[in-house]
C-alpha positions as CSV (number, residue, x, y, z in Angstrom):
1,M,90.5,117.7,75.0
2,D,94.5,117.9,75.9
3,E,94.8,114.3,77.7
4,R,97.3,115.3,80.1
5,K,94.7,118.0,81.3
6,L,93.1,116.5,84.8
7,A,89.4,118.2,84.6
8,L,87.9,118.2,88.0
9,R,84.1,118.2,88.8
10,I,83.1,118.8,92.0
11,R,80.0,118.6,94.2
12,L,79.7,121.3,96.6
13,D,77.2,119.7,99.0
14,G,78.3,118.2,102.1
15,F,82.2,120.2,101.8
16,G,80.9,122.8,105.1
17,G,81.3,126.1,102.5
18,A,84.3,125.4,100.9
19,N,85.1,127.4,97.7
20,E,84.6,125.3,94.6
21,A,87.7,127.1,93.1
22,D,89.8,126.9,95.9
23,I,89.0,123.1,96.8
24,G,90.1,122.6,92.9
25,H,93.4,124.3,93.6
26,V,94.5,122.4,95.9
27,L,93.5,119.0,94.7
28,R,94.9,120.1,91.3
29,S,98.3,120.6,93.3
30,A,97.7,117.8,95.3
31,A,97.4,115.6,92.0
32,D,100.3,117.5,90.2
33,A,102.6,116.5,92.8
34,I,102.6,112.7,91.2
35,W,101.2,113.5,87.6
36,Q,104.1,116.0,86.9
37,H,106.3,112.6,87.1
38,C,104.0,110.3,85.0
39,P,104.4,111.9,81.2
40,H,103.1,108.3,79.8
41,T,100.3,107.7,82.2
42,R,97.0,108.7,80.7
43,F,93.6,108.6,81.9
44,A,90.5,107.6,79.1
45,Q,88.1,109.4,81.3
46,P,87.2,113.0,80.8
47,G,88.0,113.8,84.4
48,L,87.5,113.4,88.1
49,E,84.4,113.9,90.2
50,I,84.7,114.8,93.3
51,Y,81.8,114.5,96.0
52,H,81.3,114.8,99.9
53,N,81.2,111.3,101.9
54,N,80.3,111.2,105.2
55,E,82.4,107.8,105.8
56,C,85.3,107.8,104.6
57,P,87.5,108.7,101.2
58,I,86.9,106.3,98.6
59,T,87.6,105.8,94.8
60,H,84.8,103.8,93.5
61,F,85.5,101.6,90.1
62,D,82.5,102.4,88.4
63,L,82.3,105.8,86.5
64,T,79.4,108.0,86.0
65,A,76.9,108.3,83.4
66,D,79.4,110.4,81.2
67,G,82.6,108.4,82.3
68,Y,84.4,110.5,85.0
69,I,85.9,108.7,87.6
70,V,84.5,109.4,91.1
71,I,86.1,110.0,94.5
72,G,84.7,110.9,97.7
73,L,86.2,113.0,100.2
74,A,85.6,113.2,104.1
75,V,86.3,116.6,104.6
76,E,84.4,119.9,105.6
77,G,85.9,123.5,105.5
78,N,89.0,125.0,104.3
79,L,91.1,122.3,105.8
80,W,93.7,122.1,102.9
81,A,95.7,119.9,104.2
82,R,93.5,117.4,104.9
83,F,92.2,117.8,101.2
84,A,95.3,116.9,99.9
85,F,95.8,114.3,102.5
86,Q,93.3,112.3,101.5
87,F,93.0,113.4,97.7
88,G,96.8,112.2,97.2
89,H,95.8,108.6,98.5
90,E,92.6,108.3,96.2
91,F,94.5,109.9,93.4
92,A,97.4,106.8,93.6
93,H,94.1,104.5,93.4
94,A,92.6,106.2,90.1
95,L,95.9,105.8,88.7
96,M,96.3,101.7,89.8
97,D,92.4,101.5,88.5
98,H,91.7,103.5,85.9
99,S,94.7,104.8,84.2
100,N,96.0,103.6,81.4
101,G,92.6,101.9,80.2
102,A,93.7,99.5,77.5
103,K,94.3,96.8,80.0
104,T,91.8,96.1,82.8
105,P,93.0,96.0,86.5
106,W,92.0,93.2,88.9
107,R,89.5,94.5,91.2
108,D,89.2,92.7,94.2
109,L,89.3,94.4,97.9
110,N,89.5,91.1,99.6
111,H,93.0,89.8,98.4
112,A,96.2,88.7,100.5
113,N,98.4,91.9,99.1
114,Q,95.5,94.4,99.2
115,W,97.9,96.0,102.3
116,L,100.2,96.4,99.6
117,E,97.8,98.8,97.7
118,E,97.2,100.6,100.7
119,S,100.3,101.1,101.9
120,I,101.5,102.8,98.6
121,C,98.7,105.2,98.5
122,E,99.1,106.2,101.8
123,T,102.7,106.7,101.2
124,A,101.2,109.3,97.9
125,S,99.3,111.2,100.6
126,L,102.3,112.1,102.2
127,F,104.1,112.8,99.4
128,C,101.8,115.2,97.9
129,L,101.8,117.0,101.2
130,R,105.5,117.2,101.2
131,A,106.0,118.6,97.4
132,M,103.1,121.2,98.0
133,A,105.1,122.2,100.6
134,Q,107.7,123.3,99.0
135,T,106.2,124.2,95.8
136,W,103.9,126.6,97.3
137,Q,106.5,128.2,99.1
138,T,107.4,129.8,95.8
139,Q,104.2,129.3,93.7
140,P,101.1,128.4,95.5
141,P,97.5,129.1,94.2
142,Y,97.2,132.2,95.7
143,P,99.9,134.8,96.6
144,N,98.6,134.6,100.0
145,W,98.5,131.0,100.7
146,K,102.1,130.9,100.7
147,G,102.1,131.3,104.0
148,Y,100.0,127.9,104.3
149,A,103.4,126.0,103.3
150,P,104.5,125.2,106.4
151,A,100.6,123.6,107.7
152,L,101.3,121.3,104.9
153,T,104.5,120.2,106.7
154,D,103.6,120.0,109.6
155,Y,100.5,117.7,108.6
156,A,102.9,115.4,107.1
157,A,105.1,115.6,109.7
158,K,102.5,114.9,112.4
159,R,101.1,112.0,110.4
160,L,104.3,110.3,110.3
161,A,104.8,110.7,113.9
162,D,101.6,108.7,114.1
163,A,103.2,106.0,113.1
164,S,104.4,103.1,115.8
165,P,107.5,102.8,116.3
166,L,109.7,99.8,115.8
167,P,110.5,97.7,118.1
168,D,114.1,98.6,120.0
169,G,116.8,97.8,117.4
170,S,114.5,96.3,114.5
171,A,114.8,96.8,111.0
172,F,112.1,97.5,108.7
173,A,112.6,94.2,107.6
174,A,112.4,92.0,110.4
175,W,109.4,93.9,111.2
176,F,107.8,93.0,108.5
177,A,108.4,89.7,108.4
178,T,107.0,89.1,111.7
179,E,103.6,91.2,110.5
180,Q,103.3,90.2,106.8
181,A,101.2,86.7,107.5
182,E,98.1,89.1,109.6
183,L,98.6,92.3,107.5
184,R,97.6,89.7,104.4
185,Q,94.6,88.6,106.5
186,H,93.7,91.9,108.0
187,W,95.4,95.2,106.7
188,T,95.2,98.1,109.6
189,R,95.9,101.9,108.5
190,D,98.5,102.1,111.6
191,K,100.6,99.3,109.9
192,N,100.2,100.9,106.7
193,L,101.8,103.6,107.8
194,V,104.4,102.2,108.8
195,I,105.3,100.9,105.6
196,A,104.4,104.0,104.0
197,R,107.0,105.7,106.4
198,Q,110.2,103.2,104.8
199,L,108.9,103.5,101.3
200,L,108.3,107.8,101.6
201,P,112.3,108.3,101.0
202,L,112.4,105.6,98.0
203,F,109.4,107.8,96.0
204,E,110.9,110.7,97.1
205,A,114.2,110.0,95.6
206,D,112.6,108.4,92.8
207,P,109.5,110.4,91.8
208,Q,109.2,108.6,88.6
209,G,108.5,105.5,89.8
210,W,104.8,106.7,90.8
211,E,104.4,105.9,86.9
212,S,104.4,102.2,87.7
213,L,101.3,102.5,89.6
214,P,99.0,101.6,86.6
215,A,100.4,98.3,86.0
216,L,100.3,96.9,89.9
217,K,97.0,95.5,89.2
218,L,97.5,93.8,85.7
219,G,98.6,90.5,87.3
220,T,97.3,87.4,87.7
221,R,94.1,86.4,89.4
222,D,94.8,84.7,92.0
223,A,93.9,86.0,95.8
224,T,96.2,84.2,97.9
225,K,99.3,84.9,95.9
226,P,102.5,85.4,97.7
227,L,103.9,88.8,97.9
228,A,107.2,88.0,95.6
229,T,104.7,86.8,92.9
230,H,102.6,90.1,92.8
231,L,106.0,91.9,92.7
232,A,107.2,90.2,89.9
233,E,104.2,90.2,88.0
234,W,104.1,94.0,88.4
235,R,107.5,94.4,87.5
236,A,106.7,92.3,84.2
237,N,104.0,94.7,83.4
238,A,105.3,97.5,84.0
239,P,107.2,99.8,81.1
240,F,111.0,98.8,81.0
241,T,112.1,102.2,82.5
242,Q,109.8,101.4,85.8
243,Q,111.4,97.8,86.7
244,A,114.9,98.7,87.9
245,F,112.6,101.3,90.7
246,I,110.1,97.9,91.6
247,T,113.3,96.0,91.7
248,R,114.4,98.3,94.5
249,F,110.7,98.8,95.5
250,A,110.8,94.8,96.2
251,A,114.2,94.7,97.9
252,E,112.5,97.1,100.8
253,F,110.6,93.9,101.3
254,S,113.5,91.5,101.3
255,V,112.3,89.9,98.0
256,K,114.9,89.6,95.4
257,L,113.4,89.9,92.2
């Protein structure tokens, strides 16, 4: 098996008549937007199994009996932008939880920096849509899908427009300083989106930064550790080539590493 090739196994029940091949093309395109920038990252698993989840998108910690990573998506019909948006988020979770399998990440959904993981995944959704929109202008999965590229851009733009504006005259760092305590207690998608809006230019300027994600959850098992500690451990566990990116990432939150 080509360990760099992402195999998808799709359970069609619940996706509202969307074609299996079409879903596969959209999801591979979304994954490749990030995966192409992660040449040293591997999934030990044979592939990803995609199913319809009525409640919400989710990436499971447990694998299938034959070792596939399980991702649920809450989409029905040929809503390709929504497929890409949800899958981009979950693919980032898969990178955090299932890649470079020689190391075991910490899996605790109730730690104080969970908002950080979710905000990065929200960034991944936006990144995938915008990258796909550029690719599909010249290399869509099917020639007649070229005209769908603007819809991908529009979906990302609408999502960004939904982010709450910062208070008049406030910089992101000032906003985050006032919000961090609450985020550590209870993160929300709205606030995660504000953070993702801030992080998106960082990842678009240096997309190789996606390859730092497998190291994000390799730190100490401390559910209450400060953000600065979490970021320092992330950098310490990341490959040397990713450490400068993580330093810049931390600076967005006024954390000096």
